[in-house]
C-alpha positions, 0 to 999 in steps of 0.5 A, a space after each residue: 350535344 352542345 356543352 356536354 363532354 363525352 366522359 367515355 373519352 379523353 376529355 381536356 381539362 376545360 371539358 371535364 369542368 364544363 360538364 357538370 360532372 367533373 365537379 365531383 371530381 375524377 373518381 365520381 365517374 369512375 366505373 367503380 363509383 367515387 372514391 370507392 376503395 378500402 379507404 373509404 371504410 365504413 363511414 362512406 364519407 363521399 356520400 354527401 358530396 355525391 348525393 347531395 350535388 346539385 349543379 346551378 340549373 338543378 341537376 343532381 349527380 343522376 342527372 348528369 349521369 343521364 345526360 352524359 349516358 355514363 353507365 358505370 355511374 348511373 349504375 353505381 348510383 342506382 345501387 345505393 339510391 334505388 327505391 329512394 326519393 332521390 330518383 324523383 327529384 327535378 331540375 329547374 325545368 321540372 325535368 327527373 333523370 326519367 324524363 332526360 332518358 326519355 327525351 334521349 331516347 335511351 331505353 336501357 337508361 329508362 329501364 334502369 331507372 324504371 326498375 330501380 323505382 322512378 316515378 311514373 307520373 312526375 310532370 315536368 314543367 310542361 306537365 308531361 310524363 316521361 310517356 309523354 316525352 317519349 311520344 313527342 320525340 318518337 322514343 318507341 323502345 323507351 315507350 315500350 319499357 314504360 308500357 309495362 309492368 315495373 320490374 320487381 326489385 329485390 329488398 335489401 338493407 336500406 342505404 342509411 348514408 343517404 340520410 347523412 347529407 349536409 344541412 340546407 345551405 343558406 347561400 343556395 336555393 337547392 336542398 341536399 337530398 337527405 331532405 326529400 327522403 323518408 326517414 325510413 329511407 325506403 320508397 314504399 312500394 305501393 304501385 300495383 301492377 296496373 299502376 303503368 295504365 295511369 300514364 295512358 290517361 295523365 294529361 299534360 298542362 294542355 289537356 292532352 294524353 300521351 295518344 294525342 301527343 302521338 297522333 298530332 306528331 303523326 306517329 303510327 307506330 306510337 299510336 300502335 303501341 298506346 292502342 295495345 296498351 289500351 289507350 282510350 281512343 275517343 278521349 277528347 281533349 279539353 279545349 274544344 272537345 277534340 277526339 284523337 280522330 279530330 287531331 289526325 285529321 287536323 295533322 292529315 295523317 290518314 296512316 294514323 286516321 286509318 289506324 284508329 278507325 280500325 281500332 275502333 275510334 268513333 267517327 261520329 264523335 263530335 267536338 263541343 261546337 257539334 263538328 265531327 272528323 269527317 266535317 273537319 276532313 272536308 275542310 282539308 285538301 287531303 281528300 283521302 281523309 274523307 274517303 277513309 271516314 266515309 268508309 268507316 260509316 262517318 255520319 255526313 256533316 249538317 249545318 257545320 262551319 265551313 271554316 276551320 275553328 280556333 282549335 286548329 292544330 296548327 296553333 297546338 304547340 304540341 304540333 310545334 317543332 320542339 326540336 330547340 326545346 331539348 336540342 340542349 338539355 343542360 342550356 336553359 331557353 328561359 330568360 336570365 333574370 340578370 340579363 340585360 334588356 335589349 338596346 333600343 335601336 338608336 334614332 337620328 338626331 332632330 334634322 338629320 335625313 333619315 
């Protein structure tokens, strides 16, 4: 991954400083944690430095531990921050550490964050939850971890040092973690055992559930996981009323279509304009799609348009190639407010030949 130093191996000074995590000092990434030792004493003077640290991109030390896949440092942070709002702090892209772990496909990290109390329903800038992101990148093992009850975390004494961070600095837009934490520093465990199922109905800013995303990406294995978890096989997306069957037809994914039909998806579902999945399939070049639908009792289309409508999945941003979006998590793709505008093309002087 460009711009990310591998902290588990020897790295030169430039790599270490550019990594972001190096700004915390060499001890921060040591297996024992930042400056742990007899000299710390009960004051834990390093805590404000580590838990109040935020990069110019909004990444906390926890974000960096996930990005660099540095498990010892991650374990150290979670040993103190479990059950606090620190786990759900978002960077400038709206990403929490759990989002990053899902994007990277790091199932063990997802499991650790989930067990520590990371929120399942936090949405990043596109409205995606961690499960949405796992579906987008095909991280099946991460999805399996998220589609189960949260492991019970043993209650212990609160880590009161987290409230002792520095005050808000006037020269930065970022607020230290202390201001995000509740006064009792314990994240109330108000989630019940079925809370994870709410992920299945979560919609991103385009109105897509994780199942919609998995279907658009033609991921039969992910669709199978979501179906077993109880996803609604007939829930329409809000723009045109396309059901998962419509999306499977538009994606021309016969394996996904067959899986949905065998699982009980309604072959007679209609879009807001009245089009059925079979009506959509007759407009596609793959004859298997219509054959599968007819075999499962789909009604023949009547008085339906003979042209694909404006809701074709080809115009759907979820169906596009988002490889560039997550190619380098620590590099933002947005336009910098300080970037100079492009130089206009020079024009030949009057009278010069073109």
